[in-house]
C-alpha positions as CSV (number, residue, x, y, z in Angstrom):
1,X,106.6,345.1,-80.6
2,X,103.2,345.1,-78.9
3,X,103.3,341.3,-79.0
4,X,106.7,341.4,-77.2
5,X,105.3,343.7,-74.5
6,X,102.2,341.5,-74.0
7,X,104.5,338.4,-73.8
8,X,106.7,340.1,-71.3
9,X,103.7,341.1,-69.1
10,X,102.3,337.6,-69.3
11,X,105.7,336.2,-68.3
12,X,105.9,338.6,-65.3
13,X,102.4,337.7,-64.3
14,X,103.2,334.0,-64.5
15,X,106.4,334.5,-62.4
16,X,104.3,336.4,-59.8
17,X,101.7,333.7,-59.8
18,X,104.3,331.0,-59.3
19,X,105.9,333.1,-56.5
20,X,102.6,333.5,-54.8
21,X,102.0,329.7,-54.9
22,X,105.5,328.9,-53.8
23,X,105.1,330.6,-50.4
24,X,102.3,328.3,-49.2
25,X,104.2,325.3,-50.6
26,X,107.3,326.3,-48.6
27,X,105.2,326.7,-45.5
28,X,103.6,323.3,-46.1
29,X,107.1,321.8,-46.4
30,X,108.0,323.3,-43.1
31,X,104.9,321.9,-41.5
32,X,105.8,318.5,-42.9
33,X,109.3,318.8,-41.5
34,X,107.9,319.7,-38.0
35,X,105.5,316.8,-38.2
36,X,108.3,314.5,-39.1
37,X,110.4,315.9,-36.2
38,X,107.5,315.5,-33.7
39,X,106.8,312.0,-34.9
40,X,110.5,311.1,-34.4
41,X,110.5,312.5,-30.9
42,X,107.2,310.7,-30.0
43,X,108.7,307.5,-31.3
44,X,111.9,308.0,-29.4
45,X,109.9,308.6,-26.2
46,X,107.3,305.8,-26.9
47,X,109.9,303.0,-27.3
48,X,111.3,303.2,-23.8
49,X,107.7,303.4,-22.4
50,X,106.8,300.3,-24.3
51,X,109.9,298.6,-23.0
52,X,109.1,299.5,-19.5
53,X,105.5,298.3,-19.9
54,X,106.8,295.0,-21.2
55,X,109.1,294.6,-18.3
56,X,106.3,295.5,-15.9
57,X,104.1,292.8,-17.5
58,X,106.9,290.2,-17.1
59,X,107.4,291.2,-13.5
60,X,103.7,291.1,-12.8
61,X,103.4,287.7,-14.4
62,X,106.3,286.5,-12.2
63,X,104.6,287.8,-9.1
64,X,101.3,286.2,-10.1
65,X,103.1,282.9,-10.5
66,X,104.5,283.3,-6.9
67,X,101.0,284.2,-5.6
68,X,99.6,281.1,-7.3
69,X,102.2,279.0,-5.6
70,X,101.5,280.6,-2.2
71,X,97.7,280.1,-2.7
72,X,98.3,276.5,-3.6
73,X,100.4,276.0,-0.5
74,X,97.8,277.7,1.7
75,X,95.1,275.5,0.3
76,X,97.2,272.4,1.1
77,X,97.9,273.7,4.6
78,X,94.1,274.3,5.1
79,X,93.4,270.7,3.9
80,X,96.0,269.3,6.3
81,X,94.6,271.3,9.2
82,X,91.1,270.1,8.4
83,X,92.3,266.5,8.2
84,X,94.2,266.9,11.5
85,X,91.1,268.5,13.1
86,X,89.0,265.6,12.0
87,X,91.5,263.1,13.2
88,X,91.7,264.9,16.6
89,X,87.9,264.9,16.9
90,X,87.7,261.2,16.0
91,X,90.6,260.1,18.2
92,X,90.3,262.3,21.3
93,X,86.9,264.0,21.0
94,X,84.6,261.0,21.7
95,X,86.6,259.8,24.8
96,X,86.8,263.3,26.1
97,X,83.0,263.7,25.8
98,X,82.6,260.4,27.6
99,X,85.0,261.4,30.4
100,X,83.2,264.8,30.7
101,X,79.8,263.1,30.8
102,X,81.1,260.6,33.4
103,X,82.6,263.3,35.6
104,X,79.3,265.3,35.4
105,X,77.3,262.3,36.3
106,X,79.7,261.5,39.2
107,X,79.5,265.1,40.5
108,X,75.7,265.0,40.3
109,X,75.6,261.7,42.1
110,X,78.1,262.8,44.7
111,X,76.2,266.0,45.2
112,X,72.9,264.2,45.5
113,X,74.4,261.8,48.0
114,X,76.0,264.6,50.0
115,X,72.7,266.5,50.0
116,X,70.9,263.4,51.1
117,X,73.4,262.8,53.8
118,X,73.1,266.3,55.1
119,X,69.3,266.1,55.0
120,X,69.3,262.8,56.9
121,X,71.6,264.3,59.6
122,X,69.2,267.2,60.2
123,X,66.3,264.9,60.7
124,X,68.0,262.9,63.4
């Protein structure tokens, strides 16, 4: 009989020990459930953000290609303007300089002749 009581006390102690250990395990299970829910929500929110980021990168790449085309066109226009400027300088620049030099020399000569004519008229 004493053995039966000791066995009963040991069984009750074991049940209490298992019950005491079960509470933290249940709480740990709830923590894992919350973690799984949070991870699912984060994944659900992250996927659209990643899709938008991919679309933004594609759009940016398209815009960069357009800018590259515009830069190339601007460089070609700059080269054409430079060539046109060189052609203008070679074609019209030299003759214009010669005409300007001739007109300056003619004005100087005419001015000197006029001044000499006025000076000669005052002496008479």
